[in-house]
C-alpha positions as semicolon CSV with decimal commas, in nm:
position;residue;x (nm);y (nm);z (nm)
1;M;-0,460;1,557;0,324
2;A;-0,333;1,539;0,676
3;Y;-0,050;1,287;0,651
4;E;0,229;1,266;0,903
5;V;0,539;1,426;0,754
6;Q;0,892;1,310;0,823
7;N;1,189;1,500;0,674
8;G;0,964;1,676;0,423
9;A;0,809;1,352;0,292
10;M;0,489;1,167;0,376
11;Y;0,535;0,910;0,651
12;H;0,474;0,544;0,569
13;R;0,450;0,282;0,843
14;L;0,330;-0,078;0,872
15;T;0,242;-0,233;1,207
16;L;0,157;-0,604;1,213
17;E;0,024;-0,761;1,532
18;G;0,055;-1,138;1,499
19;R;-0,102;-1,226;1,168
20;E;-0,443;-1,086;1,257
21;K;-0,413;-0,705;1,271
22;L;-0,236;-0,471;1,029
23;T;-0,218;-0,093;1,049
24;V;-0,087;0,102;0,749
25;A;-0,004;0,474;0,761
26;G;0,051;0,679;0,445
27;V;-0,244;0,534;0,251
28;E;-0,358;0,749;-0,040
29;D;-0,632;0,530;-0,190
30;V;-0,779;0,178;-0,174
31;E;-0,793;0,046;-0,530
32;R;-0,959;-0,291;-0,465
33;F;-1,057;-0,510;-0,174
34;D;-1,231;-0,837;-0,096
35;E;-1,192;-1,106;0,169
36;G;-0,875;-1,243;0,003
37;C;-0,688;-0,933;-0,117
38;I;-0,657;-0,561;-0,048
39;I;-0,472;-0,338;-0,297
40;M;-0,390;0,015;-0,188
41;S;-0,184;0,310;-0,307
42;T;0,055;0,442;-0,045
43;C;0,314;0,716;-0,047
44;A;0,574;0,434;-0,082
45;G;0,403;0,262;-0,378
46;T;0,128;0,007;-0,434
47;L;0,083;-0,230;-0,140
48;I;-0,090;-0,569;-0,178
49;V;-0,214;-0,752;0,132
50;T;-0,329;-1,113;0,082
51;G;-0,495;-1,352;0,323
52;S;-0,836;-1,483;0,422
53;N;-1,133;-1,321;0,594
54;L;-0,976;-0,978;0,544
55;H;-1,185;-0,684;0,660
56;I;-1,112;-0,314;0,661
57;G;-1,187;-0,211;1,019
58;K;-1,104;0,157;0,982
59;L;-1,017;0,371;0,683
60;S;-0,921;0,733;0,723
61;L;-0,795;0,885;0,398
62;D;-0,779;1,225;0,566
63;G;-0,528;1,082;0,812
64;G;-0,389;0,828;0,564
65;E;-0,447;0,532;0,795
66;L;-0,601;0,191;0,729
67;H;-0,671;-0,098;0,973
68;V;-0,704;-0,454;0,842
69;D;-0,836;-0,751;1,043
70;G;-0,825;-1,117;0,934
71;H;-0,565;-1,384;0,861
72;I;-0,278;-1,207;0,683
73;E;-0,067;-1,432;0,459
74;G;0,136;-1,183;0,259
75;I;0,235;-0,818;0,233
76;N;0,400;-0,715;-0,095
77;Y;0,494;-0,392;-0,268
78;E;0,437;-0,375;-0,640
79;E;0,711;-0,205;-0,837
80;P;0,596;0,046;-1,100
81;A;0,624;-0,076;-1,458
82;Q;0,928;0,056;-1,641
83;P;0,843;0,228;-1,970
84;R;0,969;0,044;-2,275
85;R;1,249;0,221;-2,451
86;G;1,250;0,248;-2,828
87;M;1,533;0,144;-3,057
88;F;1,669;0,497;-3,107
89;S;1,675;0,576;-2,734
90;R;1,868;0,253;-2,673
91;L;2,119;0,340;-2,948
92;F;2,164;0,711;-2,875
93;G;2,054;0,768;-2,523
């Protein structure tokens, strides 16, 4: 995939114009979308965009760029779930 590279890592960037236009660079996949929520995998983790009347105006997975139009209410990163450690690993490790 043709992502921008910065210091040997994929480049991730968010550009928000008002609350109506969002551009995200470093997108790897769009997991789910509807008019109220867009969930995408980026090189910086899972990104969740919430709002109303959300539309994907442009999606280029080759370039890793996504454009969102609509009323944007929230932009959140989801932290990966930590694996549960067993009793022995807590005692001895």
